[in-house]
Each structure stands twice: as structure tokens, then as C-alpha cells.
MARTILO-362232 format. One record per residue: residue number from 1; residue in three letters; y, z, x of N, C-alpha, C in turn. Coordinates in steps of 0.05 Angstrom, whole numbers. Each point is the difference from the previous one (the first is absolute). Last residue first. Layout:
num;residuo;n.y;n.z;n.x;ca.y;ca.z;ca.x;c.y;c.z;c.x
NUM;ALA;Y;Z;X;Y;Z;X;Y;Z;X
...
REM end
This chain:
num;residuo;n.y;n.z;n.x;ca.y;ca.z;ca.x;c.y;c.z;c.x
297;VAL;1691;566;1823;23;-16;11;10;13;26
296;GLN;-68;44;-47;-11;-25;11;23;-18;12
295;GLN;20;81;-44;-12;6;26;-11;-26;12
294;ALA;37;-4;-86;21;6;19;-12;5;28
293;SER;-59;-11;-73;13;-25;7;21;3;21
292;PHE;-41;77;-34;-19;-15;17;12;-26;8
291;ARG;49;53;-60;-1;13;27;-18;-16;18
290;LYS;4;-27;-89;25;-6;14;0;12;28
289;SER;-74;20;-55;1;-29;7;25;-8;15
288;LEU;-8;88;-34;-18;-4;23;0;-29;8
287;ARG;48;22;-77;13;11;23;-17;-4;25
286;GLN;-36;-27;-82;22;-17;7;14;10;25
285;PHE;-68;52;-38;-11;-23;13;22;-19;9
284;VAL;25;77;-48;-8;6;27;-12;-24;14
283;GLY;41;16;-93;8;-20;19;-8;5;29
282;THR;-18;48;-88;22;10;17;9;-19;22
281;THR;-72;-21;-62;23;9;-16;24;8;17
280;LEU;-83;-24;41;13;-23;-12;25;8;-15
279;ALA;-54;69;34;13;-14;22;15;-25;-10
278;THR;-52;50;-61;24;15;8;15;-15;22
277;GLY;-82;-36;-28;20;-2;-21;26;14;7
276;VAL;-73;9;58;10;-27;1;22;-4;-21
275;LEU;-45;82;1;17;-3;23;12;-28;2
274;VAL;-64;18;-68;25;15;-4;19;-4;22
273;VAL;-85;-37;11;15;-15;-20;27;14;-6
272;VAL;-63;44;55;12;-23;14;18;-16;-18
271;SER;-48;71;-38;20;10;19;14;-23;14
270;GLY;-74;-20;-56;24;7;-15;22;10;18
269;VAL;-83;-16;39;12;-25;-8;26;5;-15
268;TYR;-52;75;24;12;-13;23;14;-25;-7
267;GLN;-46;41;-68;23;16;7;13;-10;25
266;ALA;-81;-38;-30;22;-8;-18;25;16;7
265;LEU;-80;20;48;12;-25;7;23;-8;-17
264;ARG;-19;105;8;-16;-24;-6;15;-26;7
263;ILE;-3;110;29;18;-22;-3;-17;-26;-4
262;GLU;-9;113;-8;-15;-25;2;18;-23;-7
261;GLU;22;102;44;3;-18;-23;-15;-26;5
260;GLY;13;85;54;-26;-13;-6;1;-18;-24
259;LEU;70;54;48;-8;7;-27;-28;-12;-8
258;LEU;41;-13;88;2;28;-6;-10;8;-28
257;LEU;-2;-93;37;-7;18;22;-2;29;-9
256;ILE;27;-70;-62;-28;-4;10;-8;21;20
255;GLY;88;1;-34;-18;5;-21;-29;-3;9
254;TRP;70;-24;59;-2;30;-3;-20;7;-22
253;LEU;17;-91;12;-14;10;23;-3;31;-2
252;LEU;51;-45;-66;-28;-7;-2;-17;12;22
251;ALA;93;9;5;-11;18;-20;-30;-6;-5
250;THR;49;-55;59;-6;26;12;-11;19;-21
249;VAL;26;-84;-32;-22;-3;19;-7;27;13
248;PRO;74;-6;-60;-26;-1;-13;-24;-3;19
247;VAL;89;2;39;-9;25;-12;-26;-2;-16
246;LEU;51;-74;44;-21;14;15;-11;25;-13
245;PHE;72;-55;-37;-25;-15;1;-22;15;14
244;THR;85;39;-6;-11;-2;-27;-26;-16;1
243;VAL;51;6;79;-15;25;-6;-13;-2;-27
242;THR;57;-70;24;-25;-1;16;-17;25;-6
241;LEU;86;-4;-38;-19;-19;-14;-26;-1;15
240;SER;69;50;39;-10;14;-25;-20;-18;-15
239;VAL;48;-32;77;-24;15;6;-12;14;-24
238;VAL;85;-46;2;-23;-17;-8;-26;14;6
237;PRO;89;36;23;-12;8;-25;-24;-17;-8
236;GLY;28;15;106;12;-10;-25;-16;7;-24
235;VAL;-11;25;97;-9;-27;-6;10;-11;-26
234;ASP;27;88;39;-9;-16;23;-6;-29;-7
233;VAL;27;65;-67;22;-2;20;-9;-19;22
232;VAL;-63;21;-65;21;-16;-12;23;-4;20
231;LEU;-71;56;25;-8;-28;1;22;-18;-12
230;ARG;11;93;-4;1;-8;28;-7;-30;2
229;PHE;-10;40;-83;29;-4;6;4;-8;29
228;PHE;-88;22;-28;9;-24;-13;29;-6;7
227;LEU;-38;81;28;-11;-22;15;10;-27;-11
226;ILE;22;78;-47;14;0;26;-9;-24;17
225;TYR;-46;14;-81;27;-9;-5;16;-1;26
224;ALA;-87;36;4;-1;-29;-5;28;-12;-5
223;PHE;-13;95;8;-1;-14;26;0;-30;-3
222;GLY;0;49;-83;22;8;18;0;-16;26
221;THR;-72;-21;-61;26;-3;-13;23;7;20
220;ALA;-93;2;25;1;-24;-16;27;-3;-15
219;LEU;-17;79;57;-4;-25;14;6;-25;-17
218;VAL;14;90;-36;11;-1;27;-3;-27;13
217;GLY;-34;15;-90;29;6;2;11;-4;28
216;LEU;-93;-14;-15;15;-18;-17;30;5;3
215;LEU;-59;59;42;0;-26;14;17;-20;-16
214;LEU;-16;83;-41;18;3;23;3;-26;16
213;MET;-61;2;-72;27;3;-10;20;2;23
212;ALA;-92;-1;20;9;-26;-8;28;1;-10
211;SER;-41;81;21;5;-15;25;11;-28;-7
210;ILE;-27;55;-71;25;10;12;7;-16;25
209;ALA;-81;-21;-42;22;-7;-17;27;9;12
208;ASP;-82;25;43;5;-29;2;25;-8;-16
207;THR;-31;89;-6;13;-5;26;6;-30;3
206;THR;-2;38;-99;-19;-2;22;15;-6;26
205;LEU;17;42;-109;9;-13;24;-21;1;22
204;PRO;-22;-5;-107;7;20;21;7;-14;26
203;ALA;18;-60;-84;-23;15;9;9;20;21
202;ILE;65;-51;-47;-24;-7;-16;-24;17;7
201;PRO;111;23;3;-23;-9;16;-25;-4;-17
200;PRO;87;-10;-57;-9;20;19;-23;-11;18
199;PHE;78;-39;-65;-24;-11;13;-8;20;22
198;ILE;72;24;-54;-14;-18;-19;-26;-10;11
197;LEU;60;53;52;-13;17;-21;-16;-17;-19
196;LEU;49;-43;68;-20;17;13;-15;18;-20
195;LEU;76;-63;-14;-27;-9;-7;-22;19;11
194;PRO;97;10;18;-8;8;-28;-28;-8;-8
193;SER;34;-25;89;-6;29;-4;-6;7;-28
192;LEU;31;-87;36;-29;4;-5;-7;29;-7
191;MET;89;-28;26;-7;-13;-26;-29;5;-8
190;LEU;32;31;84;14;15;-22;-8;-12;-27
189;ALA;-31;-44;77;-13;26;-2;12;16;-23
188;ALA;41;-80;22;-26;-5;-12;-15;26;-5
187;PHE;81;1;48;5;-3;-29;-26;-5;-14
186;LEU;-6;4;94;10;26;-11;3;-1;-30
185;GLN;-22;-80;46;-23;19;-1;9;26;-12
184;SER;67;-63;15;-18;-10;-22;-24;18;-2
183;TYR;59;17;70;10;10;-25;-16;-11;-24
182;ALA;-24;-29;89;0;29;-2;8;10;-27
181;ALA;3;-94;18;-27;10;1;0;30;-5
180;MET;83;-44;6;-14;-9;-24;-28;12;-1
179;GLY;51;16;77;11;15;-23;-15;-8;-26
178;LEU;-20;-46;79;-11;26;1;10;17;-23
177;ALA;36;-86;11;-28;-1;-8;-13;27;-1
176;PRO;106;-14;-17;-19;2;22;-28;0;-10
175;ALA;79;-51;-53;-12;26;2;-19;1;24
174;GLY;48;-79;-31;13;16;20;-12;28;2
173;LYS;-15;-49;-90;8;-15;24;15;19;19
172;VAL;-54;-2;-96;0;19;22;6;-14;27
171;TYR;-9;-47;-86;19;22;-4;3;19;24
170;ARG;-58;-82;-6;23;-6;-16;21;22;1
169;ARG;-85;6;47;15;-24;10;26;-4;-16
168;THR;-57;70;-27;10;6;26;17;-24;10
167;TYR;-47;-9;-81;23;18;-3;13;5;27
166;ASN;-79;-50;-1;22;-15;-11;25;17;-3
165;SER;-79;42;29;9;-19;20;24;-16;-9
164;SER;-43;60;-61;15;14;21;11;-19;21
163;ILE;-56;-34;-69;26;9;-11;17;12;22
162;GLY;-89;-20;22;16;-25;-3;28;6;-11
161;TYR;-62;70;6;9;-7;27;17;-26;-1
160;SER;-40;27;-79;21;19;7;11;-6;28
159;CYS;-76;-47;-30;24;-10;-14;24;18;7
158;ALA;-84;27;30;8;-23;15;26;-12;-12
157;ALA;-39;71;-47;10;9;26;10;-23;17
156;GLY;-44;-20;-80;26;12;-6;14;10;25
155;PHE;-88;-31;5;18;-23;-2;29;11;-6
154;ALA;-68;63;2;4;-10;27;19;-24;-1
153;MET;-25;36;-82;17;18;14;5;-9;28
152;LEU;-61;-49;-51;27;-4;-10;20;19;14
151;VAL;-91;11;19;9;-25;11;29;-6;-8
150;ALA;-43;75;-38;5;4;28;11;-25;14
149;ARG;-28;-6;-90;24;17;2;8;4;29
148;ILE;-81;-43;-18;22;-18;-6;26;16;2
147;VAL;-79;48;11;5;-17;23;24;-18;-5
146;THR;-27;54;-71;10;17;22;6;-17;25
145;MET;-40;-39;-76;28;4;-4;12;17;22
144;SER;-86;-56;27;7;20;-21;30;2;-3
143;VAL;-82;-71;40;28;8;1;7;18;-23
142;GLN;-99;-10;47;17;-9;-22;28;11;3
141;THR;-61;-20;87;1;18;-22;19;-10;-22
140;ASP;-15;-43;86;-20;-7;-20;2;19;-25
139;ASP;82;-32;70;-20;21;-5;-19;-9;-23
138;TYR;78;-51;31;-22;-1;19;-23;19;-7
137;GLY;92;-23;-41;-25;-6;-13;-24;0;18
136;VAL;89;17;30;-4;19;-21;-27;-5;-13
135;VAL;28;-61;67;-5;27;11;-7;20;-22
134;ILE;27;-87;-25;-26;-1;14;-8;28;10
133;SER;85;-11;-36;-20;-1;-22;-28;-1;12
132;VAL;73;-4;59;-3;27;-11;-21;0;-22
131;GLY;23;-83;35;-14;16;20;-5;28;-10
130;ALA;51;-59;-53;-28;-8;0;-16;17;20
129;ILE;93;11;-2;-12;11;-24;-30;-6;-2
128;GLY;48;-39;71;-1;29;3;-13;13;-24
127;ILE;18;-92;-3;-22;5;19;-4;30;3
126;PHE;73;-29;-51;-25;-5;-14;-25;6;18
125;ILE;86;8;39;-3;20;-21;-27;-4;-15
124;GLY;27;-64;65;-8;25;12;-5;22;-21
123;LEU;34;-82;-28;-28;-3;8;-10;26;13
122;LEU;90;-4;-23;-16;1;-24;-30;-2;7
121;ASN;62;-10;70;1;27;-10;-19;3;-23
120;GLN;13;-86;34;-16;16;19;-1;29;-9
119;TRP;54;-61;-48;-29;-5;-5;-17;17;18
118;THR;92;44;-18;-8;-27;9;-29;-4;-7
117;LEU;87;71;-27;-28;-6;-2;-5;-29;8
116;LYS;80;70;29;-5;-25;-13;-30;-6;1
115;GLU;66;94;0;-20;-16;13;-4;-25;-15
114;ASP;61;63;-30;4;4;29;-20;-16;16
113;ARG;9;13;-99;13;-24;12;8;5;29
112;LEU;-51;56;-63;27;8;6;17;-22;12
111;LEU;-92;-14;-19;13;8;-26;29;8;4
110;ALA;-51;-19;77;6;-25;-15;13;7;-27
109;GLY;-29;71;54;23;-13;12;8;-26;-15
108;ILE;-79;45;-25;24;15;-9;25;-12;12
107;LEU;-81;-38;27;4;-5;-29;25;15;-10
106;LEU;-27;14;90;10;-27;-4;6;-6;-29
105;GLY;-40;82;24;28;-1;10;12;-27;-4
104;PHE;-91;13;-21;18;13;-20;29;-1;9
103;LEU;-62;-30;61;-1;-18;-23;18;10;-22
102;PRO;-15;53;78;20;-22;4;0;-20;-23
101;SER;-64;71;-5;28;10;-2;20;-23;5
100;THR;-100;1;5;14;-17;-19;29;8;-3
99;ALA;-65;47;54;8;-24;13;15;-19;-18
98;ASN;-43;81;-30;26;5;12;11;-25;14
97;ILE;-88;-1;-34;20;-3;-22;28;5;11
96;ILE;-69;15;60;2;-28;-6;20;-5;-23
95;ALA;-20;88;25;16;-13;20;3;-30;-5
94;GLY;-56;52;-57;27;8;-3;19;-14;20
93;LEU;-93;-13;8;11;-14;-23;29;7;-5
92;SER;-47;45;69;5;-28;7;12;-15;-24
91;ALA;-27;90;-12;23;-1;17;7;-29;7
90;SER;-50;19;-93;-6;3;28;26;-2;17
89;LEU;3;36;-103;-5;-24;15;-7;6;29
88;ILE;20;72;-60;-19;-17;-13;-8;-24;17
87;THR;67;64;23;-21;19;-10;-23;-16;-13
86;GLU;79;-43;32;-20;5;21;-20;22;-8
85;ALA;75;-25;-56;-20;-22;2;-22;6;19
84;TYR;72;61;-5;-16;1;-24;-22;-21;1
83;ALA;62;-1;69;-17;23;3;-18;3;-25
82;PHE;65;-68;-1;-22;-7;19;-19;24;3
81;LEU;76;14;-53;-17;-20;-13;-24;-7;19
80;PHE;68;58;33;-16;13;-21;-20;-20;-12
79;PHE;60;-32;65;-18;20;12;-18;12;-21
78;PRO;68;-62;-27;-24;-12;12;-19;20;12
77;ILE;81;35;-41;-17;-15;-19;-24;-12;14
76;ALA;62;48;56;-11;17;-21;-19;-16;-18
75;SER;46;-49;73;-19;21;7;-13;14;-24
74;GLN;63;-75;-3;-12;-5;26;-22;21;6
73;PHE;55;3;-80;-16;-25;0;-14;-6;26
72;ALA;53;83;-13;-16;-5;-24;-19;-24;4
71;GLY;63;22;67;-20;21;-1;-19;-4;-24
70;LEU;74;-56;11;-21;-7;18;-22;21;0
69;VAL;77;18;-50;-15;-23;-12;-23;-8;18
68;VAL;56;67;33;-14;10;-23;-17;-23;-13
67;TYR;58;-20;71;-24;14;10;-16;11;-23
66;ASN;83;-39;-20;-19;-21;9;-26;13;10
65;TRP;70;57;-20;-12;-10;-25;-19;-24;6
64;LYS;47;40;74;-18;19;-13;-13;-11;-25
63;TYR;63;-37;73;-23;-14;-12;-18;19;-16
62;SER;82;28;47;6;-28;-8;-22;-13;-16
61;ARG;-8;89;37;21;-1;-21;5;-28;-10
60;PHE;-63;15;73;-9;10;-26;21;-3;-22
59;HIS;-17;-31;100;20;-9;-20;-8;8;-29
58;LEU;-41;19;91;-15;-14;-21;18;-9;-23
57;ASP;6;26;111;15;2;-25;-14;-17;-21
56;THR;-44;50;89;6;-25;-13;15;4;-26
55;ARG;-41;57;77;28;2;-10;10;-26;-12
54;ARG;-89;28;36;14;-22;11;30;-1;-8
53;VAL;-57;67;-35;-3;2;29;16;-22;14
52;GLY;-3;-2;-94;15;23;10;-1;2;30
51;ALA;-53;-64;-44;28;-8;-1;18;22;11
50;TYR;-91;20;-9;3;-21;20;29;-9;2
49;SER;-24;58;-69;0;14;25;4;-19;23
48;LEU;-9;-37;-84;26;14;1;1;16;26
47;LEU;-81;-43;-18;21;-20;5;27;13;2
46;LEU;-76;55;-21;-3;-13;27;23;-18;6
45;ILE;-4;39;-86;4;21;21;0;-12;27
44;ALA;-23;-56;-71;28;6;0;7;21;21
43;ALA;-91;-23;-13;15;-22;13;30;6;1
42;ILE;-56;59;-48;-6;2;28;16;-21;16
41;GLY;6;-5;-94;12;25;11;-4;3;29
40;SER;-41;-73;-46;29;-3;2;14;24;12
39;ARG;-94;6;-16;6;-23;19;30;-3;4
38;GLY;-31;63;-64;-4;9;28;6;-22;20
37;PHE;6;-22;-92;20;20;7;-3;9;30
36;ALA;-66;-57;-36;26;-15;2;22;19;9
35;VAL;-84;39;-16;-2;-19;23;27;-14;4
34;TRP;-10;55;-75;2;16;24;-1;-17;25
33;ALA;-12;-42;-84;27;11;2;4;16;26
32;PRO;-88;-37;-22;20;-20;7;28;11;4
31;GLY;-90;60;20;13;-12;-23;23;-19;8
30;ILE;-69;53;52;26;12;-3;14;-10;-26
29;VAL;-86;-36;20;-2;29;2;27;13;-7
28;PRO;-14;-96;2;-20;11;-18;-3;30;1
27;ALA;63;-44;61;8;-1;-28;-22;10;-19
26;ALA;-10;-8;99;15;23;-10;4;0;-30
25;ILE;-47;-71;48;-13;25;6;14;23;-15
24;ARG;36;-87;-5;-27;-1;-13;-15;26;5
23;MET;84;-13;41;3;4;-28;-27;1;-14
22;PHE;1;-22;91;7;28;-4;3;7;-29
21;LEU;-16;-90;22;-24;16;6;6;30;-5
20;PHE;70;-60;-6;-17;-3;-23;-26;15;3
19;SER;61;-2;71;12;15;-22;-18;-2;-25
18;GLY;-16;-50;82;-13;26;-3;11;17;-23
17;GLY;39;-83;22;-26;-5;-11;-15;26;-4
16;TRP;81;6;43;4;-6;-28;-26;-8;-14
15;LEU;-4;17;93;9;24;-14;4;-5;-30
14;GLY;-23;-73;57;-22;19;-3;8;25;-15
13;ALA;67;-63;20;-19;-11;-20;-24;19;-4
12;LEU;60;22;68;13;4;-27;-19;-11;-22
11;LEU;-26;-14;89;-2;28;-6;12;6;-28
10;LEU;8;-87;35;-28;6;-7;-4;29;-8
9;LEU;85;-25;31;-5;-14;-25;-29;6;-9
8;ARG;29;31;84;12;16;-22;-7;-13;-27
7;GLY;-28;-46;76;-15;25;-3;11;17;-22
6;VAL;46;-78;23;-26;-7;-13;-16;25;-5
5;ASP;79;9;49;5;-4;-28;-25;-7;-16
4;ALA;-6;9;94;5;26;-13;6;-3;-29
3;THR;-9;-78;52;-25;13;-4;3;27;-14
2;LYS;75;-72;-21;-11;13;24;-26;14;-7
1;MET;47;-89;-46;-6;28;-5;-14;12;24
REM end
């Protein structure tokens, strides 16, 4: 991996880690529906404009129904669920639960018989669940039904990402990556629009909330997708797994630096356990071992 690729990777991890920070600022004011709608709407405008400037054929007619499904499970559902959860949970906790997305992807793939469960996969799943349990239980305050509901919504968002990844691999073959990103955001915005009346803004708008919303749509969604596709072309799709591991770390740093969130030892330990479980499940340790062995030869 070239130095420029490493820089893009770290920038992408920072942007996606920042998305939980931006949601934590915007969602308690604007509300989860408006945050999810604004995020996808802004990103759709940016990505479609980018495709138009580059005159890229997004193959809409061939894959329009696939784009609709991706819009639901890749964007609309997880964006809303995470935004709702972030009205209650910390930014760092939301990002840590998001790191379980590959675990859900593996389980769903196994149910569809597209993935084979091995002892390493199963061990990774149990370690990941244990890590999240540690993180969720780090707080001294009593666990309420509101907190439990928020945690379940965050897990639902991670599960939605797992459904999306399996659907993409099984049914969306040959579609341009930029087309999937741009139209999934457009259809997500359309799907989320009916919720705007059901979930109005929670509090009077503030400059911080509006700024966070714009940063979430432009940087953490629109620009991040463009950056991600550049990395996929340059270094391959395995980079997506690497970013998944880095996002909770960058979210923790953003939470400490900008939100003043108090990060306790148990949360650090739980974060590491989640990442180890995810790495075992996705076979990253095995890939690194093979690459290291090949370099030694």
C-alpha cells in the first residue's frame, strides 16, 4: 500500500468515525428522521453531481430495483436507527456497536449458505458479543428501557449493514460502485421523507446542529464514499474491513477531543475485544499471517 493510500485510509476512518460525532450533536436537536434524511439527501446531491461532472454511466435502468433495496438496507434503515440511538448513546458507543456489522454479515451469509462457519468464525462471534457486552455495561448508571431500546436500534442498524453486504454480493453483480452509492442515497432520502412529519425536530435549531448536519452529509457520507471508491480501485475491497476496525478508534478520539466524553478503562478493553472478535470472524489475522509469511520467503 502506497503512502497516499495509507493517508486516504486514515482520512476515511476519521470521517466515518466522525459521523457518529456529528450524529451525536445533530440528532438530539434536529431529530433522527431529519438527520437521516439530510445525510442521505446531501450525499445523493453530491454523488450524483460528481457522477455528472465525470460523465459516469451509473446503469440506472439495469439496476434500479437493486438500488432501491440497497437504499433501504444500506442507508435508510441504518441511518435512521443509528441517528435515533445517538440521541441517547455516546458517539463512541455507537461506533463500537457498528463494528459488529461484519459479524452480522457472516451470520446472515451462513444462513444463506454463502459463508461457511468455522471454529475461528464462531470464536470471533462470541468474542465480539462479549466485547460489546463489556462496553454496554461500562456505565455506573442504571440500565433503563430507553438505553436498552437505543442499543437494540444500534444493533439493528449493524444487522441492516450485514443484510446489505450479503444482498450486494449475491444479487448486485456488475453494478458500478458509484451508482450503488449515489442511487442508494437518493432512494434512502425518498424512503425517509414520510418520517419527517412523524419525527419532527426535538429542539430549536442551533448553529452547531446545522453545521454537524452539513458535515455529516458532505464529508462523512458524500465525500467519504468517493474516497472509499478510490481506495477500492487502488488497493482492493479488503480495505473496507480495515476501515471497519479503525472507525471505533477514531470515534473514541473524536468523542474525547470534541465532546468531552469520559472514556473508562472498561470501554477501552471492550473496544479492543470487539475489534479482535471482528478480525477473527473476517479472517484478517489469517490474511496478515499469510502475507507476513510470503514476505519472509
